[in-house]
Structure formats: C-alpha cells, structure tokens
C-alpha positions in Angstrom: 6.3 -4.7 -7.3 7.8 -2.6 -4.4 11.0 -0.9 -4.6 13.7 -1.9 -2.4 13.8 0.5 0.5 16.9 2.8 1.4 18.2 3.2 -2.1 19.0 6.6 -3.9 16.7 8.2 -6.1 18.6 7.7 -9.1 18.5 3.8 -8.1 15.0 4.0 -7.7 14.6 5.4 -10.9 16.6 2.8 -12.3 14.4 0.0 -10.7 11.3 1.5 -11.6 12.6 1.5 -15.4 13.6 -2.1 -15.1 10.0 -2.9 -14.0 8.5 -0.7 -17.1 10.6 -2.5 -19.8 9.4 -5.8 -18.3 5.9 -5.0 -18.5 5.1 -4.8 -14.8 1.9 -2.8 -14.2 2.9 -0.9 -11.2 5.9 0.3 -9.2 5.2 0.9 -5.5 7.1 2.8 -2.8 6.9 2.3 0.9 7.5 5.3 3.6 10.0 4.8 6.4 12.3 7.3 8.1 14.8 7.9 4.9 13.5 9.2 1.4 10.1 10.5 1.0 8.1 8.5 -1.3 6.0 11.0 -2.7 8.8 13.1 -3.7 10.5 10.2 -5.3 7.6 8.9 -7.2 7.3 12.5 -8.5 11.0 12.3 -9.8 10.2 8.7 -11.1 7.0 9.7 -13.0 9.0 12.2 -14.8 11.6 9.7 -16.0 9.6 6.6 -16.3 6.3 6.6 -18.6 4.1 3.5 -18.9 3.8 2.3 -15.4 1.4 2.9 -12.6 2.9 4.4 -9.3 1.9 4.4 -6.0 2.7 4.4 -1.9 2.6 1.8 0.3 1.9 3.3 2.8 2.2 6.8 3.8 1.5 7.2 7.6 -1.7 9.8 8.3 -0.5 11.1 11.6 2.8 13.2 10.3 1.0 14.9 7.7 -2.3 17.1 7.8 -4.7 16.1 4.9 -4.0 19.4 3.3 -0.3 18.6 3.2 -0.9 15.1 1.9 -3.6 16.7 -0.6 -0.9 19.2 -1.8 1.8 16.4 -2.4 -0.5 13.5 -3.9 -2.0 16.2 -6.5 1.4 17.3 -7.4 2.6 13.6 -8.0 -0.6 12.9 -9.9 -0.1 16.0 -12.1 3.8 14.8 -12.5 2.4 11.3 -13.3 -0.1 12.3 -15.7 -2.7 10.3 -14.0 -1.0 7.0 -13.2 -0.5 7.5 -9.1 -2.5 5.9 -6.6 -2.2 7.1 -2.7 -1.7 4.4 0.0 -2.0 5.7 3.5 -2.4 4.5 6.7 -2.4 4.8 10.6 0.9 3.2 11.2 1.3 1.6 14.5 1.8 2.8 18.0 5.5 2.4 18.5 6.2 4.3 15.4 3.3 7.3 16.1 4.1 7.6 19.8 7.6 6.6 20.3 9.3 8.3 17.0 6.7 11.2 16.1 5.5 11.6 19.6 1.7 11.5 18.9 -1.3 10.2 20.6 -2.2 7.0 18.9 -5.7 7.0 21.0 -8.5 5.6 19.0 -6.9 5.1 15.7 -10.0 4.3 14.0 -11.4 7.7 14.9 -8.5 9.2 13.7 -8.5 7.6 10.2 -12.2 8.4 9.9 -11.8 12.0 10.6 -8.4 12.0 8.5 -10.1 10.6 5.3 -13.2 13.0 5.9 -10.9 15.8 5.2 -8.5 14.3 2.8 -10.9 12.4 0.3 -12.8 15.9 -0.5 -9.5 17.7 -0.8 -8.4 15.1 -3.3 -11.9 14.7 -5.4 -13.0 18.4 -5.1 -10.0 20.8 -4.3 -11.7 21.8 -1.1 -13.1 21.0 2.4 -14.7 22.4 5.7 -14.2 19.9 8.4 -13.9 20.1 12.1 -13.5 16.9 14.0 -12.5 15.8 17.8 -8.7 15.4 16.5 -7.9 17.5 13.5 -9.7 20.2 11.6 -9.1 21.3 7.9 -10.9 24.4 6.0 -9.8 25.7 2.6 -11.9 28.8 2.8 -11.5 30.6 -0.4 -8.4 28.6 -1.2 -8.4 25.7 -3.4 -6.0 22.6 -3.6 -6.5 21.9 -7.3 -3.4 21.2 -9.1 -3.7 21.1 -13.2 -3.3 17.6 -14.0 -3.4 16.5 -10.6 -6.9 15.5 -10.2 -8.6 12.2 -9.5 -6.1 10.3 -7.2 -7.5 7.1 -5.8 -6.9 6.7 -2.0 -6.3 3.0 -0.8 -6.2 2.6 3.0 -4.1 0.0 4.9 -6.9 -1.7 6.9 -6.9 -4.9 8.5 -9.5 -4.8 11.4 -13.4 -4.7 11.1 -13.8 -1.1 12.1 -10.8 0.0 9.7 -12.2 -2.1 6.8 -15.4 -0.4 7.2 -14.1 3.0 7.2 -12.1 2.1 4.0 -14.9 0.9 2.2 -17.2 3.9 3.0 -14.7 6.4 2.4 -11.6 5.1 0.2 -11.1 3.4 -3.0 -10.1 0.3 -1.6 -7.4 -1.1 0.5 -3.9 -2.1 0.9 -3.0 -5.3 2.8 0.5 -6.9 4.0 0.6 -10.5 5.2 -2.9 -11.6 4.8 -3.2 -14.9 3.7 -5.8 -16.4 1.3 -8.1 -17.4 4.1 -8.3 -14.2 5.9 -8.8 -12.3 2.6 -11.7 -14.5 1.5 -13.2 -14.5 4.8 -12.6 -11.3 6.3 -11.2 -8.5 4.3 -12.8 -8.8 0.9 -16.4 -9.5 2.4 -16.0 -6.7 5.1 -14.7 -3.7 2.7 -16.8 -4.8 0.0 -20.2 -4.8 2.3 -19.0 -1.4 3.6 -18.5 0.0 -0.2 -21.9 -1.2 -1.2 -23.8 -0.1 2.0 -22.0 3.4 1.3 -23.3 3.0 -2.3 -19.6 3.1 -3.7 -18.0 1.0 -6.2 -16.6 -2.2 -5.7 -13.1 -1.7 -3.6 -9.7 -2.4 -4.8 -7.9 -5.0 -2.7 -4.4 -4.7 -3.3 -2.4 -7.4 -1.8 1.2 -7.2 -0.5 3.1 -10.6 -0.4 6.7 -11.3 -0.3 7.6 -13.2 -3.7 10.6 -15.2 -4.6 11.2 -17.3 -8.1 13.8 -19.9 -7.2 15.1 -23.4 -7.5 16.3 -23.1 -3.7 12.9 -22.5 -1.9 14.2 -23.5 1.5 17.0 -21.3 1.4 14.8 -18.5 0.4 12.3 -19.7 3.2 14.8 -19.1 5.9 15.8 -15.5 4.4 12.2 -14.7 4.8 12.0 -15.8 8.5 14.6 -13.3 9.0 13.1 -10.4 7.4 9.6 -11.0 8.2 10.0 -11.4 11.8 9.2 -8.0 12.6 5.8 -8.2 11.9 5.4 -11.2 14.5 5.9 -8.5 17.0 3.3 -5.7 15.8 0.0 -6.3 17.4 -2.3 -6.0 14.6 -0.1 -8.1 12.3 0.1 -10.9 14.7 -3.8 -10.7 14.9 -3.5 -11.3 11.2 -1.3 -14.4 11.3 -3.4 -15.7 14.2 -6.6 -15.2 12.2 -4.9 -17.1 9.2 -3.6 -19.9 11.6 0.0 -19.6 10.8 3.1 -19.1 13.4 5.6 -17.5 11.4 5.2 -14.5 8.9 7.2 -16.3 6.4 5.0 -19.0 6.1 2.8 -16.5 3.7 5.8 -15.6 1.6 5.2 -17.1 -1.9 8.3 -19.1 -2.9 8.9 -21.6 -5.5 9.7 -22.2 -9.1 7.8 -20.3 -11.8 4.9 -22.7 -12.1 4.3 -22.8 -8.0 4.5 -19.2 -7.9 2.4 -18.6 -10.7 -0.4 -21.0 -9.7 -0.3 -19.3 -5.8 -0.6 -15.9 -7.4 -3.3 -16.9 -9.4 -5.3 -18.2 -6.1 -5.2 -15.0 -4.5 -6.5 -13.2 -7.6 -9.4 -15.6 -7.8 -10.6 -15.0 -4.0 -10.8 -11.0 -4.5 -7.1 -9.7 -4.4 -7.4 -7.2 -7.5 -3.6 -6.5 -7.6 -0.7 -8.2 -6.1 2.0 -6.0 -4.5 5.0 -8.0 -4.7 7.8 -7.5 -2.2 10.9 -8.7 -4.0 13.5 -7.3 -1.4 14.3 -10.9 -0.2 15.3 -11.9 -3.5 19.0 -12.8 -4.5 20.5 -11.0 -7.4 20.4 -14.1 -9.4 16.6 -14.5 -8.2 15.1 -11.1 -8.9 15.3 -10.6 -12.5 13.5 -14.4 -12.9 10.8 -13.2 -10.1 10.1 -9.7 -12.0 9.6 -11.7 -15.4 7.3 -14.0 -13.9 5.4 -11.2 -12.0 5.0 -9.4 -15.4 3.5 -12.3 -17.2 1.2 -13.3 -14.7 
C-alpha cells in the first residue's frame, strides 16, 4: 500500500502501524516536494516492525548516486533488512522546470546512474566515469553495518528503460500499467533483459489505485479527478494508449471485495509479483475495508 502524501511523520508512522497490524506485507512512500521519503522510512522502520518498506519512487537527478547509496544503506540498517529502494528519472517538467537539470537522453542518464549506484549498494565502492556523471569512492567505503543488500527497483515504462532495469536492477515499479500492457510489454521485456544479462527473474511491482466500496460509480468519479494529471504526462499517455484506454481512472481497481480480489489476482496471474495499492482516493469509511481486503489478498 502507499502512504497518503503530505502527512506529518507521526501520521505516516500511524498509517504504517495500522498496515502492519492488519497483516499488509509492505508500506511504500512516494517522493514529491514535501517530506523526504527515505528519512521518513528510517523513522518508520524503528517504530513499526514486521512490515517491509519501500520508496516509489525517488527521482535520480537531484541525488548523486553516492548520496542515494548512503541514504538507502542507512534506511536498510534502520529497518534491519526490510527496505527496497525504488528510483526513477521522473519527467521533464519536474526535472527541468523545478530542479533546473537537463532531461536530455534520460535513458543514458539512467544507465549511467545505475552503473554507479548498484555497485555502491552491492559492494560498497565504485569507480565509474560516464558522459553525464562520475562516482569514485577511492579508499573510502559506503558500507553501513547492517545496511547491505538493498534491492533496487526502477520505474521503467518504455522498451529502453525496461531493458536497462532488467540488466542492472532487481526489477521495476509501474504505475497505470494495465493487464494488456503488463502481459504483452512490461513483463516479457524486462524478463528477457534480465535473462540475457544472466540475472534472476525480476520483480514487477504494479501500482494501482484500489477502492473497496459499495458505490463504485462515485469512487470512479473521484478517480477521474485524482488521476487526470497522468493523462497529460507523455510517458503515461503512451502507456494508456498502449492499453487502449482514454482515462487513467479506467485502470483503477474499484468494487466490492469479490470484484477487487478477483481483479488483483488477474494482475498476479500475468506476472505482477507485488501489488502496490494506492488507497488515497478512498473515503474514510472505505479505507479500512480496502486495507483489510488487501491484507487478505
């Protein structure tokens, strides 16, 4: 499940604690422009045992791979091995318009970024020089006692990004990827890339808006408003067109317990290894019901 964005750390800890008590497997935080998700997860890790933690996702451009590795290893130590790092290049309007970085050739950036980050997380050292970034630890090490073995998942939608994720990372995190897109594009593309690189089968974490409700039409109307932004982003628009849907809300999983459970199992059957459920569009009366269903499924 995802934590509701914009809350204070205490409320995030409360949400994670509720998820753990209900038996939900993992608690994920996004990264926007308010709290820092990695810092928040380190705090949550010390307060809430028994639930896995992850970021979905931290943009790569604003954090040098050394900085990202230091933070990720620290969270892994705080969580005692329950943390997975989700990263991605984000989108041009954010990276260029807000941070002021060039978004030129983002696939090249991602390959170079992972070429530096992954060795830092796996081995504690790196000596890499690319066209867009360099990272060299020299005599120093990024090792943090208890912070080893951080899985890296990449937000990857297009063919080049999926190939890079399969070759260099442990899997992908998707958002608004429907069943057809997963079955015909994402799962086979990243699996083939991982196989060709001699790597284990990749994880495919599939992000979906989920609402368990007796009023599906009202929930669908909320989803239309909440998810409309993604229809204006080029990469997501391409994904929606590939799926053959006009509105992002068409991919939200909405209905009673039986309907939602059946739909989530269909995603698992076509290769989703984990469902990352966004419950932010649930009403208060629907949220606990939705969380309980997620724990059961």
